[in-house]
C-alpha positions as a printed NumPy array, in Angstrom:
array([[  86.11 ,  -87.33 , -268.478],
       [  83.703,  -89.823, -270.   ],
       [  82.357,  -92.823, -268.094],
       [  84.605,  -95.075, -270.188],
       [  87.625,  -92.926, -269.3  ],
       [  86.736,  -93.064, -265.609],
       [  86.514,  -96.847, -265.757],
       [  89.853,  -96.996, -267.599],
       [  91.483,  -94.815, -264.93 ],
       [  90.084,  -96.98 , -262.133],
       [  91.252, -100.134, -263.924],
       [  94.717,  -98.616, -264.344],
       [  94.885,  -97.794, -260.645],
       [  93.789, -101.264, -259.592],
       [  96.447, -102.775, -261.852],
       [  99.136, -100.55 , -260.304],
       [  97.956, -101.399, -256.777],
       [  98.   , -105.089, -257.624],
       [ 101.596, -104.841, -258.823],
       [ 102.528, -102.94 , -255.658],
       [ 100.885, -105.522, -253.407],
       [ 102.697, -108.378, -255.13 ],
       [ 106.021, -106.529, -254.948],
       [ 105.498, -105.747, -251.263],
       [ 104.755, -109.393, -250.512],
       [ 107.902, -110.493, -252.347],
       [ 110.174, -107.869, -250.765],
       [ 108.977, -106.523, -247.387],
       [ 111.741, -103.889, -247.226],
       [ 110.804, -102.411, -250.593],
       [ 107.169, -102.884, -249.588],
       [ 107.541, -100.298, -246.825],
       [ 108.339,  -97.684, -249.456],
       [ 105.416,  -98.799, -251.6  ],
       [ 102.971,  -98.09 , -248.788],
       [ 103.689,  -94.358, -248.951],
       [ 104.159,  -94.202, -252.692],
       [ 101.128,  -96.219, -253.819],
       [  99.203,  -98.263, -251.284],
       [  98.314,  -95.364, -248.968],
       [  96.573,  -93.473, -251.778],
       [  92.941,  -93.777, -252.772],
       [  93.375,  -93.248, -256.503],
       [  95.796,  -92.575, -259.349],
       [  95.339,  -88.814, -259.049],
       [  96.475,  -88.762, -255.42 ],
       [  99.447,  -91.059, -256.063],
       [ 100.654,  -89.142, -259.116],
       [ 100.266,  -85.756, -257.407],
       [ 102.278,  -87.017, -254.449],
       [ 104.948,  -88.432, -256.761],
       [ 105.353,  -85.089, -258.566],
       [ 105.668,  -83.338, -255.205],
       [ 108.291,  -85.801, -254.001],
       [ 110.378,  -85.441, -257.17 ],
       [ 110.227,  -81.647, -257.539],
       [ 110.227,  -80.431, -253.934],
       [ 113.379,  -80.486, -251.806],
       [ 111.635,  -79.569, -248.548],
       [ 108.381,  -80.588, -246.901],
       [ 106.799,  -77.224, -247.716],
       [ 107.853,  -77.368, -251.364],
       [ 106.713,  -80.973, -251.723],
       [ 103.301,  -79.998, -250.378],
       [ 103.094,  -77.014, -252.734],
       [ 103.885,  -79.066, -255.846],
       [ 101.55 ,  -81.835, -254.702],
       [  98.68 ,  -79.414, -254.102],
       [  99.091,  -77.688, -257.466],
       [  99.156,  -81.079, -259.189],
       [  96.141,  -82.474, -257.345],
       [  94.122,  -79.316, -258.05 ],
       [  94.984,  -79.45 , -261.759],
       [  94.154,  -83.157, -262.093],
       [  90.857,  -82.863, -260.221],
       [  89.792,  -79.682, -262.021],
       [  90.686,  -81.014, -265.457],
       [  90.303,  -84.825, -265.428],
       [  91.507,  -85.075, -269.04 ],
       [  95.003,  -84.536, -267.64 ],
       [  94.848,  -87.713, -265.561],
       [  93.41 ,  -89.576, -268.551],
       [  96.4  ,  -88.431, -270.629],
       [  98.737,  -89.477, -267.803],
       [  97.308,  -92.991, -267.962],
       [  97.811,  -93.127, -271.707],
       [ 101.402,  -91.942, -271.292],
       [ 102.035,  -94.752, -268.821],
       [ 100.565,  -97.391, -271.112],
       [ 102.689,  -96.004, -273.976],
       [ 105.882,  -96.85 , -272.079],
       [ 104.796, -100.443, -271.557],
       [ 103.862, -100.783, -275.234],
       [ 107.094,  -99.303, -276.627],
       [ 109.777, -100.361, -274.155],
       [ 110.509, -104.111, -274.367],
       [ 112.373, -103.961, -271.052],
       [ 109.205, -102.984, -269.17 ],
       [ 106.552, -105.527, -268.267],
       [ 104.344, -103.556, -265.856],
       [ 103.016, -100.125, -264.948],
       [ 104.54 ,  -99.61 , -261.507],
       [ 108.201,  -99.438, -262.553],
       [ 107.859,  -96.583, -265.071],
       [ 105.49 ,  -94.734, -262.745],
       [ 107.964,  -94.769, -259.874],
       [ 111.324,  -94.795, -261.619],
       [ 111.126,  -93.149, -265.06 ],
       [ 111.943,  -89.478, -264.667],
       [ 110.698,  -88.734, -268.181],
       [ 107.238,  -89.856, -267.143],
       [ 107.212,  -87.633, -264.055],
       [ 108.61 ,  -84.698, -266.048],
       [ 105.869,  -85.077, -268.649],
       [ 103.131,  -85.094, -265.999],
       [ 104.714,  -82.082, -264.273],
       [ 104.539,  -80.355, -267.663],
       [ 100.844,  -81.232, -267.957],
       [ 100.275,  -79.458, -264.638],
       [ 102.404,  -76.478, -265.681],
       [ 100.489,  -76.158, -268.956],
       [  97.194,  -76.138, -267.052],
       [  98.556,  -73.429, -264.737],
       [  99.847,  -71.393, -267.697],
       [  96.461,  -71.394, -269.407],
       [  94.657,  -70.491, -266.174],
       [  96.682,  -67.337, -265.458],
       [  99.068,  -68.881, -262.931],
       [ 102.143,  -68.245, -265.026],
       [ 104.635,  -67.807, -262.216],
       [ 103.632,  -71.184, -260.797],
       [ 103.79 ,  -72.721, -264.274],
       [ 107.333,  -71.477, -264.791],
       [ 108.271,  -72.744, -261.321],
       [ 107.222,  -76.249, -262.406],
       [ 109.261,  -75.917, -265.601],
       [ 112.332,  -74.664, -263.735],
       [ 112.26 ,  -77.407, -261.111],
       [ 111.666,  -80.146, -263.686],
       [ 114.65 ,  -78.795, -265.612],
       [ 116.862,  -78.638, -262.518],
       [ 115.882,  -81.951, -260.971],
       [ 114.821,  -84.117, -263.925],
       [ 116.829,  -82.481, -266.754],
       [ 113.712,  -82.061, -268.884],
       [ 112.619,  -78.526, -269.792],
       [ 109.243,  -78.213, -271.526],
       [ 107.785,  -74.725, -271.757],
       [ 104.252,  -74.472, -270.356],
       [ 103.115,  -72.857, -273.63 ],
       [ 104.104,  -75.931, -275.652],
       [ 101.391,  -78.387, -276.714],
       [ 101.878,  -82.161, -276.404],
       [  99.377,  -84.912, -277.115],
       [  98.89 ,  -88.111, -275.145],
       [ 100.635,  -91.501, -275.282],
       [ 103.932,  -89.593, -275.369],
       [ 107.124,  -91.352, -274.233],
       [ 110.228,  -89.429, -273.14 ],
       [ 112.757,  -92.264, -273.202],
       [ 115.799,  -91.827, -270.904],
       [ 114.77 ,  -88.158, -270.713],
       [ 118.029,  -86.373, -270.012],
       [ 118.676,  -83.069, -271.721],
       [ 115.301,  -82.712, -273.468],
       [ 114.356,  -79.114, -274.276],
       [ 110.99 ,  -78.24 , -275.858],
       [ 110.301,  -74.563, -276.407],
       [ 107.227,  -72.377, -276.261],
       [ 104.512,  -72.94 , -278.887],
       [ 105.995,  -76.222, -280.117],
       [ 103.187,  -78.628, -281.06 ],
       [ 103.731,  -82.391, -280.706],
       [ 101.036,  -84.929, -281.575],
       [  99.894,  -88.128, -279.909],
       [ 102.115,  -91.214, -279.675],
       [ 105.42 ,  -89.373, -280.086],
       [ 108.633,  -90.948, -278.787],
       [ 111.485,  -88.591, -277.861],
       [ 114.914,  -89.784, -276.746],
       [ 117.578,  -88.   , -274.729],
       [ 119.319,  -84.709, -275.603],
       [ 116.654,  -83.599, -278.077],
       [ 116.067,  -79.867, -278.673],
       [ 112.885,  -78.614, -280.33 ],
       [ 112.21 ,  -74.89 , -280.655],
       [ 112.4  ,  -71.685, -282.574],
       [ 115.225,  -70.692, -284.886],
       [ 117.007,  -67.355, -284.788],
       [ 115.263,  -66.215, -287.969],
       [ 112.28 ,  -63.874, -287.916],
       [ 109.394,  -64.228, -287.734],
       [ 110.135,  -66.797, -285.037],
       [ 107.839,  -69.8  , -285.325],
       [ 108.009,  -73.173, -283.63 ],
       [ 107.964,  -76.711, -285.063],
       [ 104.73 ,  -78.661, -285.489],
       [ 105.247,  -82.396, -285.079],
       [ 102.635,  -84.937, -286.085],
       [ 101.333,  -88.161, -284.639],
       [ 103.545,  -91.174, -283.99 ],
       [ 106.809,  -89.368, -284.721],
       [ 110.055,  -90.901, -283.417],
       [ 112.867,  -88.456, -282.555],
       [ 116.272,  -90.031, -281.948],
       [ 118.864,  -88.994, -279.384],
       [ 120.665,  -85.708, -279.929],
       [ 118.316,  -84.548, -282.7  ],
       [ 117.551,  -80.85 , -283.153],
       [ 114.38 ,  -79.514, -284.782],
       [ 114.27 ,  -75.761, -285.279],
       [ 112.017,  -73.146, -286.792],
       [ 108.866,  -73.04 , -288.845],
       [ 108.874,  -76.695, -289.891],
       [ 106.328,  -79.497, -290.059],
       [ 107.167,  -83.107, -289.251],
       [ 104.517,  -85.375, -290.764],
       [ 102.786,  -88.273, -289.052],
       [ 104.933,  -91.357, -288.349],
       [ 108.132,  -89.704, -289.572],
       [ 111.437,  -90.705, -287.964],
       [ 114.231,  -88.305, -287.06 ],
       [ 117.585,  -90.055, -286.735],
       [ 120.063,  -89.584, -283.913],
       [ 122.026,  -86.349, -284.2  ],
       [ 119.93 ,  -85.077, -287.106],
       [ 119.439,  -81.324, -287.521],
       [ 116.05 ,  -80.513, -289.057],
       [ 115.336,  -77.013, -290.383],
       [ 112.891,  -77.876, -293.176],
       [ 109.752,  -79.978, -293.46 ],
       [ 109.823,  -83.781, -293.196],
       [ 106.889,  -85.487, -294.96 ],
       [ 104.869,  -88.113, -293.16 ],
       [ 106.42 ,  -91.575, -293.064],
       [ 109.879,  -90.368, -294.12 ],
       [ 113.129,  -90.78 , -292.194],
       [ 115.409,  -87.753, -291.808],
       [ 119.115,  -88.295, -291.11 ],
       [ 122.252,  -86.174, -291.016],
       [ 123.248,  -82.531, -290.679],
       [ 121.697,  -80.934, -292.597],
       [ 118.86 ,  -83.441, -292.679],
       [ 118.26 ,  -85.474, -295.816],
       [ 115.26 ,  -87.685, -296.442],
       [ 115.232,  -91.429, -296.931],
       [ 112.763,  -94.319, -296.789],
       [ 109.856,  -92.125, -297.837],
       [ 106.627,  -93.959, -298.712],
       [ 106.044,  -94.617, -302.37 ],
       [ 103.481,  -92.234, -303.859],
       [ 100.072,  -93.738, -304.47 ],
       [  99.568,  -94.841, -308.078],
       [  97.462,  -92.586, -310.239],
       [  93.824,  -93.579, -310.521]])
C-alpha cells in the first residue's frame, strides 16, 4: 500500500470513528453496541475483520476463526483493505439514501459479503482452498451472496440489496460495478465453458442473468430481468429475454 493509500485508510477510519462517537453521544443505548463494533478497535482492519467474524460465525470459536483469517489476509495484503475502503465510499456515492460511512459498514450485508469474498479470494490464491470455500459457503448461507473465490472483482463495487447474488468461478468484473439483487453471472452449459468478462462501471439490474463466453463493455447497463448470452458493447443498454440492445452511443464521425 502506498503512503497515499495509508493516509486515505487512516482518514477513512477517523471519519468512521467520528460518526460512531456522534451517534453514541446522541443515543447512549446504541452507543454501547458501537463500542464493541467500532470504538474499541485501533484501525479499520481490526474493525472490518471483527465485523466479518460476527456476521459469518455462529459460535465464539467460529467468529474467532473468521476474524483471524480476515485480519491475516488484510494485514498480509494491504491492497485488500484499500479496496474495502473504496467499496465503502462507492456506496455513499451511489446510494442517495446514505449520508455517511458507518451505516453501510455496519448494516449493508452486501458490503460485508464483498469483503468476505476478498478474504476468500486471497485464501484461494494462497493454497488455502478449503478455508476459501468455507467463507463462500457461510456468506451464501448467512448473507445470501455466493461469490466463488476464483472470481475476480475490482474495487468500488456496490452490491445493492444483495440478496440472491451468485457469481461463478473465473467471472471477471471491473471497477465501479453496481449489482442489484437476484443477479446470476456464470458459465453456460455449452462447451468449452467460459465465464463472462464485465467491464468498468457496468450496472446490472435486479434479476438479470449473464451467462457464458460474453463481454460486457465499460459503462454498459443490463436491465432488470435481462438474460445476456452475447456481447454487450460499451455504453449500451441491454433489455429483455433474449437481450436486445438500445441506447448505444453514436459511432464517432469519420475523420
